[in-house]
N, C-alpha and C positions, 0 to 999 in steps of 0.2 A: 504494500500500500504506500502510495506517495503522500506523505503527510507534511511536505514542505510548504504547501499552499501555492506552489508554482507549477503550472501545467507542463513546463518544459522538462520536468523531471519524471513525468509519467513513463516514458520509455526506459529511463534509467531504472526505475523501480521494477518494471517488467523484466528488464535485462538481468537484474540481480537475481530474480527468481529463477530465470532460465539457467543462469550460470550455476547456481547452487544445485539445481536439479540435475544438470548435466554431470557435474562433478560427483555428486552422490551416486548417480547411476553407473559410474565407472566401477563401483564396488560390487564384486560378485555377491549375489544373494539379495540385492536390493532392486526392486522394480519401482520405477517412478512414474506417477500419473500427474501431469501438469493440470493446474486448475482450469485453464481455458481450453483444454483439449479433452474434457471429460466426455468423449464421444459415446461411452458406454451407457450414459444416463438416458433414460426414456424421458419423454415430455412430462409425464406425471412426476417423475423423480425430480426433474429440473425445477418444476413449479414449487416443489416442497422447499427449495432453497431460497425462493423469493423473499426478500425482506431481511434475510440473514446477512450479517457482515462479520468481518474479522474472524476471530477464533471460532465463533458459533457456526459460521459458514464452513470453515475449514473442517471442523469436527463432523458436522452433518454430511458434508461431501465425502469425507473419508469413510464414513460408515456405509454410504451408498456404493462405494467401489471396493468395499471390504479391505480397506487399508488398515495397517497397524498403527501408523504414525502420520501426522500431518505437520507441515512446516508453514508457519505464517510469519509475517514480518512487516515492519514499517521503516521508512527512511525519513529523516529530518534534516534540515539544513541549519548549520550553526557555524558562524565565522568562516564562511566560504567552503566549509566541508560538509559532506553528507555523513550523518550518523545513522548507521543501519542496525536495527535490532531484529534478530531472528529467533524464533522459538519453535521447538519441536513439542508437539502435544500427543500424548498417548491416547489413542481412540477409546480403548476400553474403559479407562478411568477418567479421561478428560483432564488429566494432570500434566503439567509441564515436565518433560523428561530431559530436555536440554535447552540451553539458552545462551546467546552470545550477543555482544554489542561491540561494534567497531566504528571508528570514525576515519574518514579518508577523503582526499580530494576526488572530485568526480572523474578525473582522468585515470584514477587507479581502481576502477570498478572491477576489473578482472582479478587483480591481485587480492582485493578486499573480499570478493566472492569466494576465492580459493581459501582464504583464511577462515571465513565463516563456515564453509562446508567442512573443512578439516576439524574445526572445533566442535561443531555439532556431531559429526560422525564419531569423534573420540568420546564424547559424553554418552553417545548411544551405544558405545562398545562395538562399533564397526569402523575402526580407523581406516581412512583412505590410504591407498598406496601412494608412494611418492609421486607428485605431479609437478613438473617444472612449468612455471607460467609461460615460458617460451614455446612449450609444446602445444599450447592452446591455439597458436597460429595454424597448426596443421589439423585442427579439428574440422570435421565436415559440417558442423552445425552452424547455421547462419546466425543464430542468436548470439553466439560468442563474438562473431565479427561485428554484429550490430552494436553490442555493448562496447567493444573496443572503439568503434567509430564514434559513439557518443562521448567516450572519454577524450578522444582527440578533439572533438568538437568543443566540449566544455573547456579544454585546455587552450583553445585558440589555434590549433594546428589544423586548418581547414583542408589542406592538401592531403594529409594523412587520413583525415576523417572521410574524405571523398573516396579514397582508395578502398577503405574498409567498407563503406556503403556499397561500392561497386561489387566487392567480394560477396557481401550479403546477398545481393540480388542474383549474382551468378549461382550461389548455392541454393537459393530458394526464391524463385521468381514471384511466389505468392506473398513474400514479405514486403508488401507494397507500401507500407508506412515509411520504408526506407527512402522512397522517392521524395517525400516531404522534407526529411532531414537533410538529404543530399542537396535539395534545392536551397535550403537555408544556408548551407555551407558555400554553395556557389554564389549566392547573393552577397555573402560577406566578402567574397573575393571580387565582387563586381562583375561576375560573369553571368549576365542576364540571359544570354542565349541558352546556356546549359541549364540554368535554373528553370527556364520556361519549359524545356523538354521534361524535366522531372516533375514540375508542378502539374503539367497536363496529364502525365502518366498517373500521378497520384489521384487527381480528381476523376479521371476516367475509371479507376479501380475502386476508389473510396469516396464517392460523391456525398455520402452522408456522415463522413467521419467528423469527429469533434474539431479536427484541424481544418476541415474543408472551408469554413468561412475565411479564416486567415489565408489559406492557400489561394482562394479566389482573388482576394485583395492583393496579395503579393504577385500573382500572375498578371493581373491587370496593370499593376505598376511597372512590372518588368517589361511587358509588351509595349507599354507607352514609351519607356526609355529606349527600347530597341528601335522604335520608329524614328527616333531623332538621333540615333547613334551615328557618329562620324566614322566608325570603324567599318571598313569595307567587308562585305560578306561574300563568300563564294557562292555562285549560283549561275543559272543560265543568263546569258547576256541578252539585252533587248536591242542592241545595236544592229542595224541592217548588215547583211553580209558584205564583207569588204571594207567596212568602216573600222577604224582603230578603237 
């Protein structure tokens, strides 16, 4: 849960959950079901979760998929850092079986997630095997690259962020929210033409997203700037044949 009060950290909160889930899933004997991918739930079961939030939602959802443990968490912003609190709850007793809290700058999301996962796993008596943060670059999971891209974005390294956003889409073309964040990075670099492509792709795939109103506004502004841009663009010539 993003408890910073700033919508820009919604993907960061989701990315933290993805990373912790991925790292725990590397442990033999652990099967991970992600909250927003509870495809096993029927419509009737899903309706039973309406109105529930936080740990109540987590415990009830865990019961529906016959889980032993659920992990819930929140991130806060303090002095330019994200403070992340993660808690593992035993389904049978609804009691906290593991808990950890860490603070880190947004650009260190991956390393922070690794520390959280290690601590939770150790407290649950299922210690993770050694994982080098550099190995995460070779993971086939798009969420890892998306989280790394957000880290670069928050750190102000737009070129690195764009490369990771591209990698995310390469790995998972359905990760369409990436287009929105990639467009923001391009806009910060003053590259309206590339931002327009990403914003159009995002709105085409997610016209009803919570980011859609901002995306439409940014797209209109970028298109207007492009109309008056003095930078020559490659394209078919309108000059008659034989004219320079």
